[in-house]
Backbone and ligand atoms as CSV (ligand in chain L), in Angstrom:
chain,resi,resn,atom,element,x,y,z
A,1,MET,N,N,119.543,72.386,100.027
A,1,MET,CA,C,118.254,72.832,99.464
A,1,MET,C,C,118.054,72.229,98.071
A,2,LYS,N,N,116.882,71.678,97.862
A,2,LYS,CA,C,116.608,70.987,96.606
A,2,LYS,C,C,116.484,71.990,95.442
A,3,THR,N,N,117.219,71.743,94.374
A,3,THR,CA,C,117.073,72.608,93.191
A,3,THR,C,C,116.697,71.755,91.985
A,4,ILE,N,N,116.005,72.393,91.040
A,4,ILE,CA,C,115.672,71.681,89.803
A,4,ILE,C,C,115.975,72.570,88.613
A,5,LEU,N,N,116.128,71.945,87.456
A,5,LEU,CA,C,116.387,72.664,86.223
A,5,LEU,C,C,115.178,72.475,85.314
A,6,LEU,N,N,114.584,73.581,84.860
A,6,LEU,CA,C,113.419,73.491,83.977
A,6,LEU,C,C,113.637,74.472,82.833
A,7,LEU,N,N,113.672,73.950,81.600
A,7,LEU,CA,C,113.931,74.772,80.410
A,7,LEU,C,C,115.172,75.662,80.618
A,8,ASN,N,N,116.208,75.087,81.123
A,8,ASN,CA,C,117.488,75.793,81.358
A,8,ASN,C,C,117.435,76.874,82.434
A,9,LYS,N,N,116.369,76.897,83.203
A,9,LYS,CA,C,116.289,77.828,84.330
A,9,LYS,C,C,116.365,77.034,85.627
A,10,LYS,N,N,117.087,77.626,86.582
A,10,LYS,CA,C,117.254,76.925,87.853
A,10,LYS,C,C,116.204,77.421,88.854
A,11,PHE,N,N,115.587,76.492,89.536
A,11,PHE,CA,C,114.586,76.832,90.564
A,11,PHE,C,C,114.981,76.173,91.885
A,12,LYS,N,N,114.732,76.899,92.967
A,12,LYS,CA,C,115.039,76.374,94.302
A,12,LYS,C,C,113.755,76.071,95.044
A,13,MET,N,N,113.727,74.959,95.765
A,13,MET,CA,C,112.527,74.642,96.528
A,13,MET,C,C,112.331,75.645,97.665
A,14,LYS,N,N,111.127,76.195,97.758
A,14,LYS,CA,C,110.845,77.199,98.793
A,14,LYS,C,C,109.776,76.746,99.777
A,15,ILE,N,N,108.756,76.049,99.252
A,15,ILE,CA,C,107.646,75.637,100.119
A,15,ILE,C,C,107.373,74.150,99.856
A,16,SER,N,N,107.389,73.372,100.915
A,16,SER,CA,C,107.194,71.925,100.740
A,16,SER,C,C,105.716,71.601,100.533
A,17,SER,N,N,105.492,70.420,99.989
A,17,SER,CA,C,104.130,69.948,99.768
A,17,SER,C,C,103.347,69.899,101.086
A,18,VAL,N,N,104.040,69.522,102.173
A,18,VAL,CA,C,103.382,69.449,103.487
A,18,VAL,C,C,102.898,70.844,103.909
A,19,GLN,N,N,103.746,71.845,103.711
A,19,GLN,CA,C,103.353,73.229,104.063
A,19,GLN,C,C,102.160,73.680,103.209
A,20,VAL,N,N,102.180,73.338,101.929
A,20,VAL,CA,C,101.080,73.729,101.031
A,20,VAL,C,C,99.781,73.079,101.500
A,21,LYS,N,N,99.858,71.774,101.796
A,21,LYS,CA,C,98.644,71.049,102.208
A,21,LYS,C,C,98.104,71.573,103.535
A,22,THR,N,N,99.007,71.934,104.450
A,22,THR,CA,C,98.574,72.499,105.739
A,22,THR,C,C,97.868,73.834,105.514
A,23,ALA,N,N,98.435,74.670,104.630
A,23,ALA,CA,C,97.824,75.976,104.332
A,23,ALA,C,C,96.423,75.784,103.722
A,24,ILE,N,N,96.289,74.789,102.868
A,24,ILE,CA,C,94.983,74.533,102.236
A,24,ILE,C,C,93.981,74.030,103.284
A,25,GLU,N,N,94.462,73.192,104.212
A,25,GLU,CA,C,93.583,72.719,105.289
A,25,GLU,C,C,93.061,73.876,106.137
A,26,HIS,N,N,93.937,74.857,106.400
A,26,HIS,CA,C,93.504,76.029,107.172
A,26,HIS,C,C,92.417,76.802,106.433
A,27,ILE,N,N,92.590,76.952,105.136
A,27,ILE,CA,C,91.555,77.637,104.336
A,27,ILE,C,C,90.244,76.851,104.427
A,28,ALA,N,N,90.335,75.534,104.239
A,28,ALA,CA,C,89.124,74.701,104.256
A,28,ALA,C,C,88.419,74.806,105.612
A,29,ASP,N,N,89.195,74.794,106.692
A,29,ASP,CA,C,88.592,74.907,108.034
A,29,ASP,C,C,87.801,76.203,108.155
A,30,ARG,N,N,88.382,77.281,107.673
A,30,ARG,CA,C,87.705,78.584,107.766
A,30,ARG,C,C,86.458,78.609,106.885
A,31,ILE,N,N,86.572,78.063,105.688
A,31,ILE,CA,C,85.396,78.016,104.796
A,31,ILE,C,C,84.306,77.158,105.453
A,32,ASN,N,N,84.707,76.037,106.040
A,32,ASN,CA,C,83.721,75.138,106.682
A,32,ASN,C,C,82.943,75.856,107.781
A,33,SER,N,N,83.626,76.734,108.523
A,33,SER,CA,C,82.856,77.435,109.558
A,33,SER,C,C,82.133,78.653,108.987
A,34,ASP,N,N,82.741,79.376,108.055
A,34,ASP,CA,C,82.082,80.572,107.490
A,34,ASP,C,C,80.820,80.239,106.680
A,35,TYR,N,N,80.800,79.064,106.055
A,35,TYR,CA,C,79.694,78.739,105.130
A,35,TYR,C,C,78.809,77.599,105.662
A,36,GLU,N,N,78.898,77.329,106.951
A,36,GLU,CA,C,78.091,76.237,107.527
A,36,GLU,C,C,76.607,76.462,107.226
A,37,GLY,N,N,75.970,75.450,106.673
A,37,GLY,CA,C,74.540,75.551,106.366
A,37,GLY,C,C,74.229,76.273,105.065
A,38,LYS,N,N,75.271,76.731,104.371
A,38,LYS,CA,C,75.049,77.414,103.086
A,38,LYS,C,C,75.579,76.538,101.953
A,39,GLU,N,N,75.090,76.803,100.751
A,39,GLU,CA,C,75.626,76.101,99.580
A,39,GLU,C,C,76.632,77.007,98.874
A,40,ILE,N,N,77.777,76.435,98.514
A,40,ILE,CA,C,78.849,77.230,97.866
A,40,ILE,C,C,78.944,76.878,96.388
A,41,LEU,N,N,79.125,77.914,95.574
A,41,LEU,CA,C,79.485,77.671,94.173
A,41,LEU,C,C,80.924,78.155,93.992
A,42,PHE,N,N,81.846,77.204,93.824
A,42,PHE,CA,C,83.240,77.563,93.569
A,42,PHE,C,C,83.424,77.872,92.089
A,43,VAL,N,N,84.177,78.918,91.807
A,43,VAL,CA,C,84.528,79.242,90.418
A,43,VAL,C,C,86.053,79.284,90.361
A,44,ALA,N,N,86.641,78.266,89.726
A,44,ALA,CA,C,88.098,78.151,89.683
A,44,ALA,C,C,88.623,78.740,88.376
A,45,VAL,N,N,89.611,79.621,88.505
A,45,VAL,CA,C,90.174,80.286,87.322
A,45,VAL,C,C,91.352,79.448,86.809
A,46,LEU,N,N,91.147,78.817,85.644
A,46,LEU,CA,C,92.181,77.970,85.043
A,46,LEU,C,C,93.258,78.806,84.360
A,47,ASN,N,N,94.458,78.294,84.039
A,47,ASN,CA,C,94.793,76.898,84.237
A,47,ASN,C,C,95.339,76.613,85.641
A,48,GLY,N,N,96.005,77.604,86.208
A,48,GLY,CA,C,96.843,77.351,87.373
A,48,GLY,C,C,96.140,76.838,88.611
A,49,SER,N,N,94.818,77.061,88.732
A,49,SER,CA,C,94.156,76.760,90.003
A,49,SER,C,C,93.721,75.307,90.158
A,50,PHE,N,N,93.960,74.469,89.142
A,50,PHE,CA,C,93.354,73.128,89.200
A,50,PHE,C,C,93.836,72.286,90.381
A,51,MET,N,N,95.104,72.402,90.736
A,51,MET,CA,C,95.640,71.577,91.834
A,51,MET,C,C,95.115,72.059,93.185
A,52,PHE,N,N,95.149,73.357,93.384
A,52,PHE,CA,C,94.642,73.961,94.618
A,52,PHE,C,C,93.156,73.640,94.761
A,53,ALA,N,N,92.409,73.800,93.666
A,53,ALA,CA,C,90.964,73.550,93.700
A,53,ALA,C,C,90.683,72.100,94.102
A,54,ALA,N,N,91.437,71.165,93.522
A,54,ALA,CA,C,91.211,69.741,93.816
A,54,ALA,C,C,91.474,69.448,95.292
A,55,GLU,N,N,92.574,69.965,95.808
A,55,GLU,CA,C,92.938,69.706,97.212
A,55,GLU,C,C,91.942,70.385,98.167
A,56,LEU,N,N,91.568,71.617,97.829
A,56,LEU,CA,C,90.641,72.365,98.690
A,56,LEU,C,C,89.274,71.673,98.760
A,57,LEU,N,N,88.765,71.279,97.592
A,57,LEU,CA,C,87.422,70.706,97.581
A,57,LEU,C,C,87.329,69.380,98.331
A,58,ARG,N,N,88.443,68.642,98.390
A,58,ARG,CA,C,88.435,67.399,99.178
A,58,ARG,C,C,88.185,67.665,100.646
A,59,LYS,N,N,88.534,68.886,101.085
A,59,LYS,CA,C,88.478,69.193,102.520
A,59,LYS,C,C,87.260,70.050,102.904
A,60,VAL,N,N,86.498,70.485,101.912
A,60,VAL,CA,C,85.368,71.380,102.178
A,60,VAL,C,C,84.111,70.566,102.483
A,61,LYS,N,N,83.384,70.978,103.538
A,61,LYS,CA,C,82.237,70.170,103.977
A,61,LYS,C,C,80.862,70.681,103.508
A,62,PRO,N,N,80.603,72.003,103.475
A,62,PRO,CA,C,79.261,72.426,103.042
A,62,PRO,C,C,78.947,71.944,101.605
A,63,LEU,N,N,77.663,71.830,101.331
A,63,LEU,CA,C,77.205,71.434,99.998
A,63,LEU,C,C,77.822,72.388,98.971
A,64,ASN,N,N,78.363,71.852,97.897
A,64,ASN,CA,C,79.032,72.750,96.940
A,64,ASN,C,C,79.056,72.183,95.537
A,65,ARG,N,N,79.263,73.092,94.587
A,65,ARG,CA,C,79.530,72.717,93.199
A,65,ARG,C,C,80.734,73.525,92.744
A,66,ILE,N,N,81.354,73.094,91.639
A,66,ILE,CA,C,82.490,73.866,91.109
A,66,ILE,C,C,82.330,74.053,89.604
A,67,SER,N,N,82.699,75.234,89.152
A,67,SER,CA,C,82.683,75.553,87.729
A,67,SER,C,C,84.062,76.102,87.376
A,68,PHE,N,N,84.528,75.814,86.167
A,68,PHE,CA,C,85.874,76.255,85.774
A,68,PHE,C,C,85.785,77.319,84.687
A,69,VAL,N,N,86.557,78.367,84.847
A,69,VAL,CA,C,86.572,79.442,83.840
A,69,VAL,C,C,88.009,79.697,83.413
A,70,LYS,N,N,88.136,80.437,82.322
A,70,LYS,CA,C,89.448,80.797,81.803
A,70,LYS,C,C,89.454,82.266,81.446
A,71,ILE,N,N,90.624,82.854,81.424
A,71,ILE,CA,C,90.743,84.230,80.962
A,71,ILE,C,C,91.292,84.171,79.542
A,72,ALA,N,N,90.546,84.732,78.596
A,72,ALA,CA,C,91.043,84.814,77.227
A,72,ALA,C,C,91.566,86.235,77.016
A,73,SER,N,N,92.817,86.355,76.590
A,73,SER,CA,C,93.385,87.686,76.345
A,73,SER,C,C,93.514,87.895,74.844
A,74,TYR,N,N,93.024,89.018,74.380
A,74,TYR,CA,C,93.217,89.344,72.971
A,74,TYR,C,C,93.321,90.844,72.813
A,75,GLN,N,N,93.776,91.271,71.627
A,75,GLN,CA,C,93.988,92.691,71.368
A,75,GLN,C,C,92.717,93.318,70.816
A,76,GLY,N,N,92.138,94.296,71.533
A,76,GLY,CA,C,90.954,95.001,71.031
A,76,GLY,C,C,91.356,96.067,70.020
A,77,GLU,N,N,90.434,96.454,69.155
A,77,GLU,CA,C,90.770,97.417,68.090
A,77,GLU,C,C,91.137,98.776,68.652
A,78,THR,N,N,90.362,99.230,69.634
A,78,THR,CA,C,90.635,100.569,70.165
A,78,THR,C,C,91.078,100.555,71.625
A,79,THR,N,N,90.757,99.471,72.300
A,79,THR,CA,C,90.949,99.484,73.751
A,79,THR,C,C,92.221,98.779,74.227
A,80,GLY,N,N,93.039,98.259,73.304
A,80,GLY,CA,C,94.247,97.562,73.734
A,80,GLY,C,C,93.932,96.159,74.211
A,81,ALA,N,N,94.722,95.663,75.156
A,81,ALA,CA,C,94.566,94.279,75.610
A,81,ALA,C,C,93.240,94.096,76.338
A,82,ILE,N,N,92.468,93.111,75.872
A,82,ILE,CA,C,91.177,92.827,76.496
A,82,ILE,C,C,91.275,91.456,77.160
A,83,LYS,N,N,90.777,91.385,78.374
A,83,LYS,CA,C,90.752,90.088,79.055
A,83,LYS,C,C,89.314,89.725,79.285
A,84,GLU,N,N,88.929,88.589,78.735
A,84,GLU,CA,C,87.528,88.191,78.856
A,84,GLU,C,C,87.414,86.867,79.599
A,85,LEU,N,N,86.432,86.802,80.452
A,85,LEU,CA,C,86.187,85.586,81.218
A,85,LEU,C,C,85.372,84.639,80.348
A,86,ILE,N,N,85.896,83.449,80.069
A,86,ILE,CA,C,85.138,82.523,79.221
A,86,ILE,C,C,84.841,81.215,79.958
A,87,GLY,N,N,83.754,80.589,79.544
A,87,GLY,CA,C,83.421,79.268,80.064
A,87,GLY,C,C,82.482,79.261,81.250
A,88,LEU,N,N,82.016,80.426,81.647
A,88,LEU,CA,C,81.120,80.467,82.814
A,88,LEU,C,C,79.701,80.136,82.377
A,89,LYS,N,N,79.264,78.926,82.732
A,89,LYS,CA,C,77.949,78.464,82.284
A,89,LYS,C,C,76.906,78.591,83.398
A,90,GLU,N,N,77.379,78.859,84.606
A,90,GLU,CA,C,76.468,78.899,85.751
A,90,GLU,C,C,75.814,80.270,85.893
A,91,ASP,N,N,74.607,80.260,86.438
A,91,ASP,CA,C,73.957,81.504,86.823
A,91,ASP,C,C,74.402,81.794,88.264
A,92,LEU,N,N,75.127,82.874,88.467
A,92,LEU,CA,C,75.670,83.161,89.800
A,92,LEU,C,C,74.705,83.972,90.673
A,93,ASN,N,N,73.579,84.367,90.093
A,93,ASN,CA,C,72.624,85.187,90.859
A,93,ASN,C,C,72.178,84.470,92.131
A,94,GLY,N,N,72.294,85.172,93.240
A,94,GLY,CA,C,71.818,84.637,94.511
A,94,GLY,C,C,72.695,83.550,95.129
A,95,LYS,N,N,73.828,83.240,94.497
A,95,LYS,CA,C,74.691,82.154,94.995
A,95,LYS,C,C,75.801,82.698,95.904
A,96,HIS,N,N,76.277,81.827,96.778
A,96,HIS,CA,C,77.471,82.155,97.566
A,96,HIS,C,C,78.684,81.669,96.763
A,97,VAL,N,N,79.364,82.621,96.142
A,97,VAL,CA,C,80.441,82.285,95.202
A,97,VAL,C,C,81.804,82.433,95.889
A,98,ILE,N,N,82.663,81.439,95.682
A,98,ILE,CA,C,84.069,81.582,96.098
A,98,ILE,C,C,84.932,81.392,94.858
A,99,LEU,N,N,85.671,82.447,94.505
A,99,LEU,CA,C,86.590,82.384,93.371
A,99,LEU,C,C,87.865,81.700,93.820
A,100,ILE,N,N,88.354,80.763,93.030
A,100,ILE,CA,C,89.594,80.057,93.385
A,100,ILE,C,C,90.692,80.468,92.409
A,101,GLU,N,N,91.751,81.061,92.941
A,101,GLU,CA,C,92.905,81.504,92.141
A,101,GLU,C,C,94.148,80.750,92.581
A,102,ASP,N,N,95.080,80.540,91.643
A,102,ASP,CA,C,96.359,79.925,92.018
A,102,ASP,C,C,97.241,80.931,92.754
A,103,ILE,N,N,97.313,82.142,92.187
A,103,ILE,CA,C,98.191,83.157,92.771
A,103,ILE,C,C,97.623,84.536,92.459
A,104,VAL,N,N,97.697,85.423,93.411
A,104,VAL,CA,C,97.367,86.829,93.139
A,104,VAL,C,C,98.669,87.600,93.257
A,105,ASP,N,N,99.037,88.195,92.125
A,105,ASP,CA,C,100.307,88.924,92.030
A,105,ASP,C,C,99.964,90.419,92.053
A,106,THR,N,N,99.809,91.056,90.898
A,106,THR,CA,C,99.394,92.464,90.893
A,106,THR,C,C,97.917,92.626,91.238
A,107,GLY,N,N,97.127,91.586,90.958
A,107,GLY,CA,C,95.689,91.648,91.211
A,107,GLY,C,C,94.886,92.077,89.994
A,108,PHE,N,N,95.561,92.364,88.871
A,108,PHE,CA,C,94.834,92.810,87.671
A,108,PHE,C,C,93.904,91.716,87.143
A,109,THR,N,N,94.375,90.480,87.165
A,109,THR,CA,C,93.538,89.365,86.688
A,109,THR,C,C,92.300,89.230,87.567
A,110,LEU,N,N,92.515,89.237,88.864
A,110,LEU,CA,C,91.402,89.138,89.808
A,110,LEU,C,C,90.405,90.278,89.610
A,111,ASP,N,N,90.930,91.469,89.391
A,111,ASP,CA,C,90.087,92.641,89.170
A,111,ASP,C,C,89.197,92.455,87.933
A,112,HIS,N,N,89.786,91.916,86.857
A,112,HIS,CA,C,89.006,91.656,85.634
A,112,HIS,C,C,87.906,90.635,85.898
A,113,VAL,N,N,88.269,89.560,86.571
A,113,VAL,CA,C,87.303,88.500,86.837
A,113,VAL,C,C,86.152,89.043,87.691
A,114,MET,N,N,86.503,89.760,88.744
A,114,MET,CA,C,85.494,90.328,89.650
A,114,MET,C,C,84.571,91.289,88.924
A,115,SER,N,N,85.162,92.208,88.143
A,115,SER,CA,C,84.293,93.209,87.520
A,115,SER,C,C,83.400,92.573,86.464
A,116,GLN,N,N,83.891,91.533,85.777
A,116,GLN,CA,C,83.018,90.871,84.792
A,116,GLN,C,C,81.879,90.120,85.482
A,117,ILE,N,N,82.176,89.495,86.585
A,117,ILE,CA,C,81.112,88.783,87.313
A,117,ILE,C,C,80.084,89.787,87.842
A,118,LYS,N,N,80.592,90.873,88.450
A,118,LYS,CA,C,79.677,91.835,89.068
A,118,LYS,C,C,78.870,92.621,88.046
A,119,SER,N,N,79.374,92.739,86.806
A,119,SER,CA,C,78.598,93.458,85.796
A,119,SER,C,C,77.466,92.585,85.238
A,120,THR,N,N,77.549,91.276,85.441
A,120,THR,CA,C,76.554,90.359,84.878
A,120,THR,C,C,75.627,89.753,85.927
A,121,TYR,N,N,76.160,89.514,87.112
A,121,TYR,CA,C,75.384,88.786,88.133
A,121,TYR,C,C,75.291,89.546,89.444
A,122,ARG,N,N,74.341,89.140,90.251
A,122,ARG,CA,C,74.211,89.633,91.623
A,122,ARG,C,C,74.322,88.438,92.573
A,123,PRO,N,N,75.541,87.965,92.838
A,123,PRO,CA,C,75.668,86.834,93.768
A,123,PRO,C,C,75.233,87.247,95.176
A,124,ALA,N,N,74.804,86.286,95.989
A,124,ALA,CA,C,74.455,86.585,97.389
A,124,ALA,C,C,75.705,87.051,98.124
A,125,SER,N,N,76.843,86.418,97.790
A,125,SER,CA,C,78.130,86.850,98.342
A,125,SER,C,C,79.219,86.372,97.395
A,126,ILE,N,N,80.342,87.053,97.446
A,126,ILE,CA,C,81.474,86.611,96.624
A,126,ILE,C,C,82.764,86.820,97.412
A,127,ALA,N,N,83.556,85.754,97.500
A,127,ALA,CA,C,84.824,85.812,98.238
A,127,ALA,C,C,85.919,85.218,97.357
A,128,VAL,N,N,87.148,85.498,97.733
A,128,VAL,CA,C,88.300,85.022,96.943
A,128,VAL,C,C,89.155,84.107,97.798
A,129,ALA,N,N,89.533,82.956,97.216
A,129,ALA,CA,C,90.501,82.068,97.865
A,129,ALA,C,C,91.685,81.915,96.923
A,130,THR,N,N,92.869,82.230,97.410
A,130,THR,CA,C,94.059,82.060,96.567
A,130,THR,C,C,95.098,81.238,97.313
A,131,LEU,N,N,95.773,80.359,96.578
A,131,LEU,CA,C,96.808,79.549,97.218
A,131,LEU,C,C,97.984,80.436,97.633
A,132,LEU,N,N,98.403,81.308,96.713
A,132,LEU,CA,C,99.565,82.165,96.991
A,132,LEU,C,C,99.209,83.634,96.776
A,133,PHE,N,N,99.869,84.489,97.534
A,133,PHE,CA,C,99.622,85.933,97.426
A,133,PHE,C,C,100.961,86.653,97.552
A,134,LYS,N,N,101.178,87.610,96.615
A,134,LYS,CA,C,102.407,88.418,96.667
A,134,LYS,C,C,102.032,89.826,97.141
A,135,PRO,N,N,102.030,90.055,98.458
A,135,PRO,CA,C,101.539,91.346,98.979
A,135,PRO,C,C,102.321,92.541,98.463
A,136,GLN,N,N,103.622,92.366,98.225
A,136,GLN,CA,C,104.429,93.513,97.772
A,136,GLN,C,C,104.081,93.929,96.352
A,137,SER,N,N,103.462,93.053,95.591
A,137,SER,CA,C,103.173,93.462,94.224
A,137,SER,C,C,101.676,93.748,93.990
A,138,TYR,N,N,100.848,93.506,95.015
A,138,TYR,CA,C,99.403,93.710,94.876
A,138,TYR,C,C,99.068,95.190,94.685
A,139,ARG,N,N,98.319,95.500,93.610
A,139,ARG,CA,C,97.995,96.891,93.276
A,139,ARG,C,C,96.511,97.221,93.413
A,140,LYS,N,N,95.713,96.237,93.798
A,140,LYS,CA,C,94.256,96.430,93.852
A,140,LYS,C,C,93.773,96.417,95.295
A,141,SER,N,N,92.477,96.713,95.469
A,141,SER,CA,C,91.990,96.761,96.852
A,141,SER,C,C,90.900,95.726,97.125
A,142,ILE,N,N,90.728,94.780,96.191
A,142,ILE,CA,C,89.729,93.727,96.409
A,142,ILE,C,C,90.177,92.894,97.613
A,143,PRO,N,N,89.305,92.745,98.612
A,143,PRO,CA,C,89.727,91.936,99.763
A,143,PRO,C,C,89.887,90.458,99.386
A,144,ILE,N,N,90.935,89.846,99.911
A,144,ILE,CA,C,91.150,88.414,99.643
A,144,ILE,C,C,90.930,87.677,100.961
A,145,ALA,N,N,89.785,87.015,101.041
A,145,ALA,CA,C,89.371,86.426,102.322
A,145,ALA,C,C,90.247,85.247,102.728
A,146,TYR,N,N,90.631,84.421,101.748
A,146,TYR,CA,C,91.332,83.179,102.079
A,146,TYR,C,C,92.665,83.110,101.325
A,147,ILE,N,N,93.744,83.294,102.077
A,147,ILE,CA,C,95.090,83.258,101.489
A,147,ILE,C,C,95.824,82.049,102.066
A,148,GLY,N,N,96.347,81.215,101.169
A,148,GLY,CA,C,97.110,80.058,101.642
A,148,GLY,C,C,98.435,80.507,102.237
A,149,LEU,N,N,99.284,81.073,101.396
A,149,LEU,CA,C,100.617,81.501,101.827
A,149,LEU,C,C,100.990,82.821,101.166
A,150,GLU,N,N,101.550,83.722,101.946
A,150,GLU,CA,C,102.093,84.967,101.373
A,150,GLU,C,C,103.541,84.711,100.993
A,151,ILE,N,N,103.921,85.184,99.801
A,151,ILE,CA,C,105.296,84.938,99.337
A,151,ILE,C,C,105.922,86.248,98.846
A,152,PRO,N,N,107.244,86.321,98.779
A,152,PRO,CA,C,107.896,87.512,98.220
A,152,PRO,C,C,107.657,87.602,96.710
A,153,ASN,N,N,108.224,88.610,96.088
A,153,ASN,CA,C,107.977,88.837,94.664
A,153,ASN,C,C,108.707,87.893,93.708
A,154,ASP,N,N,109.072,86.715,94.139
A,154,ASP,CA,C,109.786,85.770,93.265
A,154,ASP,C,C,108.819,85.088,92.302
A,155,PHE,N,N,109.338,84.673,91.159
A,155,PHE,CA,C,108.539,83.886,90.229
A,155,PHE,C,C,108.557,82.429,90.693
A,156,VAL,N,N,107.378,81.860,90.882
A,156,VAL,CA,C,107.311,80.502,91.432
A,156,VAL,C,C,106.584,79.521,90.503
A,157,ILE,N,N,106.941,78.252,90.682
A,157,ILE,CA,C,106.287,77.175,89.905
A,157,ILE,C,C,105.918,76.034,90.849
A,158,GLY,N,N,105.067,75.153,90.326
A,158,GLY,CA,C,104.638,73.983,91.096
A,158,GLY,C,C,103.217,74.163,91.598
A,159,TRP,N,N,102.582,73.074,91.975
A,159,TRP,CA,C,101.207,73.107,92.481
A,159,TRP,C,C,100.271,73.857,91.509
A,160,GLY,N,N,100.437,73.609,90.222
A,160,GLY,CA,C,99.573,74.219,89.200
A,160,GLY,C,C,100.193,75.418,88.515
A,161,LEU,N,N,101.183,76.023,89.147
A,161,LEU,CA,C,101.819,77.218,88.552
A,161,LEU,C,C,102.921,76.800,87.577
A,162,ASP,N,N,103.004,77.523,86.474
A,162,ASP,CA,C,103.898,77.077,85.400
A,162,ASP,C,C,104.954,78.101,85.003
A,163,TYR,N,N,105.972,77.581,84.335
A,163,TYR,CA,C,106.937,78.418,83.610
A,163,TYR,C,C,106.840,77.960,82.155
A,164,ASN,N,N,106.325,78.827,81.274
A,164,ASN,CA,C,106.085,78.493,79.868
A,164,ASN,C,C,105.310,77.178,79.696
A,165,GLY,N,N,104.366,76.957,80.573
A,165,GLY,CA,C,103.521,75.763,80.460
A,165,GLY,C,C,104.053,74.552,81.218
A,166,TYR,N,N,105.292,74.617,81.682
A,166,TYR,CA,C,105.891,73.465,82.363
A,166,TYR,C,C,105.945,73.685,83.876
A,167,GLY,N,N,106.010,72.594,84.585
A,167,GLY,CA,C,106.237,72.656,86.037
A,167,GLY,C,C,104.965,72.641,86.864
A,168,ARG,N,N,103.814,72.573,86.215
A,168,ARG,CA,C,102.548,72.610,86.976
A,168,ARG,C,C,102.403,71.397,87.892
A,169,ASN,N,N,103.004,70.280,87.473
A,169,ASN,CA,C,102.844,69.024,88.212
A,169,ASN,C,C,103.744,68.920,89.443
A,170,LEU,N,N,104.660,69.853,89.630
A,170,LEU,CA,C,105.603,69.740,90.750
A,170,LEU,C,C,104.869,69.791,92.078
A,171,ASP,N,N,105.264,68.900,92.982
A,171,ASP,CA,C,104.541,68.716,94.235
A,171,ASP,C,C,104.970,69.703,95.317
A,172,ASN,N,N,106.100,70.370,95.123
A,172,ASN,CA,C,106.536,71.442,96.035
A,172,ASN,C,C,106.490,72.752,95.247
A,173,ILE,N,N,106.651,73.868,95.959
A,173,ILE,CA,C,106.716,75.149,95.250
A,173,ILE,C,C,108.183,75.595,95.172
A,174,TYR,N,N,108.587,75.955,93.964
A,174,TYR,CA,C,109.963,76.346,93.688
A,174,TYR,C,C,109.997,77.786,93.203
A,175,ALA,N,N,111.035,78.533,93.599
A,175,ALA,CA,C,111.192,79.910,93.110
A,175,ALA,C,C,112.401,79.962,92.187
A,176,VAL,N,N,112.310,80.826,91.185
A,176,VAL,CA,C,113.422,80.957,90.235
A,176,VAL,C,C,114.661,81.419,90.984
A,177,ASP,N,N,115.797,80.842,90.616
A,177,ASP,CA,C,117.064,81.208,91.248
A,177,ASP,C,C,117.765,82.206,90.335
A,178,ASN,N,N,117.583,83.490,90.647
A,178,ASN,CA,C,118.110,84.537,89.760
A,178,ASN,C,C,119.639,84.648,89.807
A,179,HIS,N,N,120.233,83.983,90.770
A,179,HIS,CA,C,121.705,84.062,90.890
A,179,HIS,C,C,122.422,83.037,90.032
A,180,SER,N,N,121.587,82.142,89.408
A,180,SER,CA,C,122.242,81.154,88.539
A,180,SER,C,C,122.147,81.645,87.109
A,181,SER,N,N,123.032,81.178,86.261
A,181,SER,CA,C,122.998,81.642,84.864
A,181,SER,C,C,122.303,80.616,83.986
L,1,LIG,P1,P,98.160,89.185,88.341
L,1,LIG,O1,O,97.125,89.585,87.349
L,1,LIG,O2,O,99.407,90.046,88.252
L,1,LIG,O3,O,97.652,89.109,89.766
L,1,LIG,O4,O,98.697,87.759,87.941
L,1,LIG,C1,C,97.912,86.659,87.995
L,1,LIG,C2,C,98.363,85.572,87.039
L,1,LIG,O5,O,99.740,85.712,86.623
L,1,LIG,C3,C,98.288,84.237,87.750
L,1,LIG,O6,O,97.008,83.667,87.644
L,1,LIG,C4,C,99.371,83.444,87.071
L,1,LIG,O7,O,98.868,82.843,85.910
L,1,LIG,C5,C,100.413,84.473,86.677
L,1,LIG,N1,N,101.495,84.572,87.677
L,1,LIG,C6,C,101.753,85.604,88.513
L,1,LIG,N2,N,102.826,85.337,89.285
L,1,LIG,C7,C,103.256,84.113,88.919
L,1,LIG,C8,C,104.333,83.252,89.359
L,1,LIG,O8,O,105.142,83.581,90.260
L,1,LIG,N3,N,104.444,82.048,88.737
L,1,LIG,C9,C,103.611,81.635,87.764
L,1,LIG,N4,N,102.581,82.392,87.318
L,1,LIG,C10,C,102.408,83.612,87.898
């Protein structure tokens, strides 16, 4: 099994690039049939989603555009940690929106993004596409229409996902090897 060392942490290869690409093709096939004849506005949540978004959009056939957003986290005076969606320049009213996420873990990030969009816009429809999903750690009830791969609760890198900013470029998905020192 292929292992790599990143910032003194050992990671083991878990999902090959071929498996990732096949999972993305399956998502694209479903989107192609679900949205036939409709226009899609993709909203990709940076940073981690850039690789998934690029691969997915190559395979999507209906007319579409993509916009990129970021989550800015800062400390509010009375409310504690605030997560704000920044960079959304599009008017989502009346649009068929598909949110693109790299990974849904607890779902708190997705919940913030969804509630901010829904408090400002009335999209015609809104769906979520995520490359990876950790069902054992999901704490929210937002339906996730398009899931690439379900994974256990391991910390993973590659395909846009990072460890302290590194490892996003890795072409396979690697999980941290907790048994190594
Ligand atoms: P959530 O809010 O717990 O669902 O976490 C979502 C965000 O946490 C993702 O967009 C990632 O940035 C980060 N994250 C969660 N799990 C992992 C992981 O295994 N590797 C890298 N980043 C992760």
